N, C-alpha and C positions, 0 to 999 in steps of 0.2 A: 513481429515480437510475439510469439505464440505462447512458448512455455519457458517459465523462469523459476529461479529458487530465491528465497530469502537467505541472505549470508549474516551467521552468527558466529563470530570468532572473538568473543569478550573473554574465554578461558585460554588465555595466550599470554606471552611475555610481551608480545607488540600486537596489537589489535589490527593496525593499519597494514603491516606486512602480512600477517596471518591471513587476513581479508583479501588482499591482492594474490595471495597464493590460491585461494581458495577459488577466486573470480577465474584463474587461469584455468583451474581444473573443471569449473562449470563451463566454460567456454569450449573446452576441449571435448567435455561429452555431448556437446551439441545443443546446451541450452541458449536461449537467445537473451534471456536478461537476469539482472542480479539487483535486488531489493535490499533496502536497509532501514530497520525500524529506528526511530528517535524516541528515546527517553531523557535520562539526565547525562548520559554518557557521551560517546562519539558524535560529533555533528554530521549529521545523514548526507546533507548536501556535499560536503566537504569530502566525505568518505567516498561517495558517488563520483566525485569529480577525480578523485585520485584513481580509484578503480576504472572509470571509463577510459581515462588518459593511458592507464597502464595495460588496459586489455582492448585493443582496438576491436570494433564491431559489436561488443557487446552493449546491449541496452543498459541502463542503469536507473533505479528509482528511488524514491524516498516514500516508505509506508509506515507511518505517516508522520507528518510535523503537526502537533497541537496548535490550534489557533490561539488559545490563551497563553498569555506570557510571551508571544511573539509580535511582530508590527509587519504588515506588507511590504513597507519600504525594505525592511532588512531581509525579510525572506525573498522578495524579489532579488535583491542583490546577490543572495546565495544561490539561487535558482538560475539566474542567467550565467553567473560565474561557472556554474557546473555545466549549462548547455554549452558556452563556449568552449570549454575545456574538452567536451565529449564530441563538439561538432554535431550537436543536435540529437543525441542518444540520451538525455535526461529528462526523467518524467516526475513530475513533483507532487508528491501525495499529501494531503492535508486532514486532519482529523478535529473533532470536538474535542477529543481528550476524555478526560474523568474528573469529576469532582473531587475525588480522593486525592488524586496526583497534583491537580490545580492547586487546590487549598492549601495543601500539607506543605508543597514544594515552593509555589509562588507567592503565596499567601495574599492570594486575590479571589473575591468570590467567584463560584462557576455559577454565573447569572446569565440568563438570555444568551444560551450558545447557539441557537439557530440564528438569531439576529447577527450576533457577531460573525458567523461564518458567512452568511450573505454579504456583510460589508466588507469582509476580508477578501472574500473571491472576486467582488465587484471592484475594489481597488488594486487588487494584485494582477488581475487582468488588464487593467489600464497600462500598469507598470510593465509587465512582461512583454505586452504586444506594442508597447509605444516608446517605453523609457520614460514615461511622464504620468502624472496623475494630479487630478485636482478633485479630490473626494472627500466631503465634508458629511458624515453621517452621524447618526445618536452616538455611536460607541467609539468609532475610530475616525481619524483624519488621516489622510494620507496625500500630501501635496508636494512637488518638486520644484522648489524655487531655483534649483540647477537640474541638470539632466541625471536622470537616475538609468540612463541607456548602458549596456555592456556590449562593445563591438565582439562581433562573433555570435551574439545569441538573439540575432534581428528575427528568426523564425519564429521567435516565441517559445512558451514553455508548456507543455501539455498539463492542464491542471486536472487532479483527480481528486476524490474525497471518500474516505473510509466511512461511506453512508449505509446505514441499514434502516434507520427509522423513516417513517412516513413524510415528517417535515424536513429531514436532511436529506432524504431523496429527491424531494421536490426541488428544494434548492440547488442540488447538485446538477439536478437535470437542466434545470434554467440557467446555470452560471459556470458550471464546469464541463469539461470533456469526458468525464466517465467517473466511475467509481471504484473502490478497492474494498469489497466486503469481505469481513473474516469471520470464519466460524459460521458461515451461511452456507447451509448444505443445498443440494439441487432443489428439493421441494420449496425451501424459503425463496431460492432465486428464482424459480419458474413461477411461482404463485403471487409473489409480494414484492420483491425487490426489482427484477427486470421490467416488470409491466408498469410500476409506479414510475421508476427514472426515465424510461422511454416515453412515457405519456408526458411528464414533464417537458422533456426536451422537445418533442414534437409540438407542444402549445407553445413553447418559446419560440420556435422557429429555429432551433439548432439541430445540428446533425445528430443521429443516432449515438448514444453514448456508448463509451467502451466499458465493458464489465470485466475487471481485472478479479478475478476470484482468488482470493487467498486462502489457500486450502493446507491445513495441518495434516501431514501425512509421511509416511516412509513404507518403503519395502522392505519387509522382514520376514523370516520364518517363525519368528517367535511373538506373535501377533498378541497374545494374551498378556505375556508380561510387558510388552512394550505398550499396551493400552494403559496396563496399571500406573506406567510412568507418566502417560499423557493424562490421566486423570489428575494426579497430583500437580503435574505442571501448568495445567489449564484451569485449575480451580479459581484462580483469581478472577477470570473472566465471568464466572458465573455469579459473582457479586456485583455487577455491572449491569443495570437494567436494560440497556439497549441490546447486550450480548444474551443476556438471559432470554430475552423476547425470541432473538433470531434463533438461538438454539431450539427452543420450544417450537417455532414454525418450521424449523428443519426436522421435526419429528424425534429430537433427543430431549433428554433430561440432564445430561452433564454434557460440558464442552466436549469432552473426549468421544462423546457419542457420534459427534461430526468429524472426527477425525478419519483420515483414510490410511488404514492400517492394514497391511496383508501381502499377498505374493505378487509378482508382477502382472498377472492375470487380472487379479481382483482390483489393483490400483489403476491398471489401463481402464477397465470398465468403468470406475468411479471417474476417471477425467472425462471419459464420453460423456457420462452422465451430467457433468458441470457444463459441457458443450451444449449438450442438447437442451440444458435449462436456460441457455443464453450468455454463457459466458463466452466472451471473446478473446479473452487470455486467461491462462492459468498459472497461478505463481504457488509452488509449494514450500511452506515453513516448517520448521521443527525436524528438517530431514537428518540433523544430528542425534536426535533422541536415543536412537539404538547404537550408537558409534560409528565409527568412520567406514568400517566395511558395508554396512547396510546404506549410509549416506551414499556411497559411491554407487552402490547397487541401485537405488533410487534415481540419482542423476544419470546413470547410463539408460535406465527405462525411460525417464522423461525425455532426454535428448533424442531417444529413436522414435517418439511417437509424432504423429503428423502434426504439422502446424494448423 
């Protein structure tokens, strides 16, 4: 599962039908995985299950479900169902979320996010691996008076975290299978993110973590114009401290500074830089920013790159 894309088909009459069509196109281009974000719209594990069922061979993933406003028992049910539906091709991504969306959307305080992440991962691991849990933490309780097992998902579910800060990276290295950093350029990966999560995994006696670099980018001949669009579309992330920090660590000032925008040669070179920085997988998002022609051009390039 080397190079993939995030699919975004919200501007359509039917998001599910359009997403399945895009997934078929991605697979035909040689891409290995398709990923789905989670906000307040479509349920990403359910969408992944549908796509994985409709497009055999394509790995599918969620990037990423915030731990606030969810419960490990319910997320486990979603993830195991998607894993059974796809016969082992589903990958679950979790996130801390943001204070703005958590408090405005759910009406709950965004407090002790790292502690919540740790408890969520601990309980979720028990559930996805055994179908049972008996976890009683400070913030969460997850117990199974009846089985939570989903037949067909006995292999478990890979657990990834959209982690970039020191504490989240430590928790992810100790308790998850890998990370999903977004808007983290090669410099931030190489100097800060990969060493931190790898050291935490080693200290916990866990295997080397997967580093799934989520990269915003597109192949285009109109790089200046597309970058202007990226500045506007990605400005939201600059308001979030964790993203602002990782953008700065990557050598950028704006989120668009870490976008990969250019012709085939320059984009391929950037993918190699991510690999050299420690990324085990690369997933491109925002490939629709310059229209369908450049999206297809991007997917064609990514599908041809070595895994």
